N, C-alpha and C positions, 0 to 999 in steps of 0.2 A: 564629611570632608568636602571642601569646595572643589569645583571642577578644575583640573590642572590645565595650565596653558598648553596650546598646541605648538610646541617647538617644531621647526621644520627641518632641523639638522641635528644629528648626534655625532659628536667627535670623541673618539676614544684614544687616549694616550696609551702607548705601550708600556713595557716595563717587566717583561718576563712574568714570573709568578707573583709579582706585585699586583697583577691584574686580578688576583683573588678579590681585591677591593672592588674593582670594576664589576666583577661578577656579582658581588653583593648588591651593588646599585641596580644592575640589570635584572637580577632575580626579584628585587622588590618591585621594579616596574612590571615585570611579567606577572607577579602575583596580583597586581592591580589592573592587568590588561592595558597597560599604558604603553602604546607603541605608535605615537602620532607622527613620527618622523618620516619625511619623504627622502631625506638624504642621510647616508651613513658613511662615516670615514673611520676605518680601523687601522691602527698601526701596530705591527709586531704582534705580541700576544693579545693586544686589544682587538685585533682582527679575529682571533680565535674566540674570545669572549663574545664578540659581536655575532659570529656565526652561530654559536649556541643560542643566543638571544633571538636571532632571526628565524631559527628553526622551531622556536617555541618550547625548547627543552630547558625548563627552569631547573637549576641545580647542576646542569651538565658540566659546565666549566670547572666548578669547584670540585666536583667528584672526579673529573678527569685529572685535575691537578693533584689531588690527593693520591690517586693511583700512581701517578708518575713519580712522586717523591717517595712513595712507600716501596715501590718495586725495585728501586736501586739501579734501574737500567737507563733512566733518563738523564740524571746527573751522576756522572761517574768520574772521579778524579783519576782513576786508573786508565781512562780512555782519552786523556788530554792530548796525547800524541797520535791518536788514531785519526782516520779520515773524518769521523763524525765529531770528534772533539769532546769537550767537557759535557756539553748538553746534546743528547742524541735525538735529532729531529726525525730520523728514520724510525726510531722507536715510537715517537709521538704519532707519526703517521700510521704506524701499525696499530697502536691502541685505538686511535680514532676510527679506523676502518673495521677493526675486529671486536674489540672489547667494549668500547664506549662510542658507538657509531653516531654520527650526525644524521638526523632525519632530513636527508637532502631534498626529498620531494616537498616536504613542508616548507623548507627554507626557500626553495625556488618558487613555490606558489606565492609565498608572502612577498618576495621582492619583485614580482612581475611588474608592478607599477611603481617601484621604488628605484632610487639611484644609490647603489652600493659601491663603495670604493675600498679596496685593500691597498694600502700605501707601501710601495717598495722603492728601493734605490737602485738606479742603473749602475752596474759595476764599472762601466767604461766612462761614463760622463759625470757620475755623481748626482744626476738630476732625479727628482722624485717621479715615480709613475703611479698613477691612480688606476689600479686594475679593477675592472668591473667583472666580478667573478661569475662564472657559469658552472654548472654541475661538473663538467669535465675538467676544469682547471682550478676549482675553488680551493681545495686543500693544498694544491701546489702553490697557489698565490699566497695563502697563509704561511706556508713554510718559507717562501721567498721573503716575505715581509719580516719573518722572525729570525732568519739565519744571520749570524754575526761572525765576521772574520775573527779568528783566534779563539772563539768560544764554541761555535758549532761547525758545520761542514764548510761554512764560509760564503757560499753562493749557490744559487739555484737557477737553472735555465727556465725561463718562462717567456712564451711568445717569441722565441728565437733570441732572447737577450738574457745575459747573466744579471741576476738581481741579488740584492742582499737587504739587510734590515732597513725598513722604511723609516725607522726612528732617526737615522743619521741624516737624511735629507729633508724630512718634514716630521719632526717628533710630535707636534701637536697641530694637525692640519686645519687650524682655524682659518687661515688666509685662503686655503683651497675652498673651504665651505663658503666664505664670503664671495669668492670669485664666481661661484655658481649662481649667485643671487640670493642665497639664503639670508633671511633677515632676522631670524630668532634662533640662536644656536645654543645647544647645551653641550658643554665640554666636561667629560669625566676624566679627572687627573689620577695619577698614581703617586704623585708627590704633593706635599702640602703646598698651598698657594704661595706661601712666603719663601719656600725653599729655592735656592739657586745652586747651580752645580759648578764644579771646578773640573778642569781637565785632569782625567785620572791616568793611571799607569797604562791601562789598555789603550787609551787614545794616543798617548805618547809613543808606545811601541808600534801601534798600527800605522800611525802617520809616517814612521820611518820605514816600516816593512813595505808599504805601498808607495814609496818615494818616487818610483818611476811612473806612477799614475797620479799626476798632479791634482786631478779633480777629486779622486777618492782620498788621497793623502790630505788634501785641504779640508775635507769634511771632518776627518778625525782631529785635525789641528784646531778647527774653529767651531766644532759642534757645540761646545759648552757656551760659546758666545751667542750662537743662534738660539739655543734653548732658553737662555736667560732673557734674551730679547723677546721671545714669544711669551714667556712668563710675565714680563712687564706689560705687554700689550693686553694679556688676559685680565690683568688687574684693572684695566680701564673700564671694562664691561660695556663699551659702546664704540661705534665707529661712525664713519660718514654715511650719509644717505639713509639714516634710520635703522641701520643694522645694529644688532645688539647680541650679547652673549652672556651666559652665566656659567659658573663652575660648580661642580660637586667634587670636592677634594678631601683627602684624609687630613685630619687635624694633627697628626703626628707621623714621623717616619714609619713605614710599614715593616712589620716583622718578617715578611716574605721577601725582603730584599737580600740579594746575595745568593750563595750556592749551597749553604748548609741549612736547609729548610725542612721543617717537619709539618705534618698535617695539622698540628695544633697552631702553628704560625699561620697557615693558610686559612684555617677556620676563624682565627682571631681577626684577620684582615677582611675576610668575607663578612663577618658580623659588623665590623666597623663600617664597611661600605653600605650595608643595610641601614645602620644607624644614621649615617650622614645623609642617605637618600631620604629617610623618613623625616629628618630635620628639615631638609630642603622642601619636602612636600608640605610640611606643617607651616612653612613660611610663605607659601603661595597664597 
């Protein structure tokens, strides 16, 4: 196999348990000891997959995801009206700290000379924040990036500000990577390249629920437009000033989309991520 190019940035789209696909890509990279990136951007569950990758724990994210869907405590329709909501992030934090811990020392050693960003959304302004995680706030930053009004606890306080899902302010932080001066960017998607999204029921409801906060309400109202615009830019594969990017994306809608997910769905998407990664490698 020829030497793989040294991309300087890795951008990971979110997508809850669809990130089993992302983990398949990253586990393949880990098996090949391919971690040339100087800049990392992780959104929502993509930031959790990124954390497992940075700690050098191949297989961690998919095993964690399987445990969460099998124990019946992470996704619970009986908890929809509770403080934690349909998806229990407090349970996720407990599993990560007790049952499937991150090797924080390894992760922090690895990022010492890297630029790592967990993307969150400011609950007051609707603006994206690019949090540089440290040992003491890393898991909280991941939770903040993943918490979604109406589905989880809704918001997390981080650095004195209330934050929620980074996917609503910057779902695919390509432009943030370009703004840092990165010239060769690899983007891992959790939707097929050709897929475009429409405004769904949750977005309709949330835009009304937060109508007194025009910034946040506007995000839910226009999120699908922003996402589709980013997807169009990604199709171009190059920008001004010699900057370029490529995508690794699923070729079909992933099985782990939604809230009724089994470990078989997760493993199928993880395998698909490995397959697409190997195809990308063979094309280099």
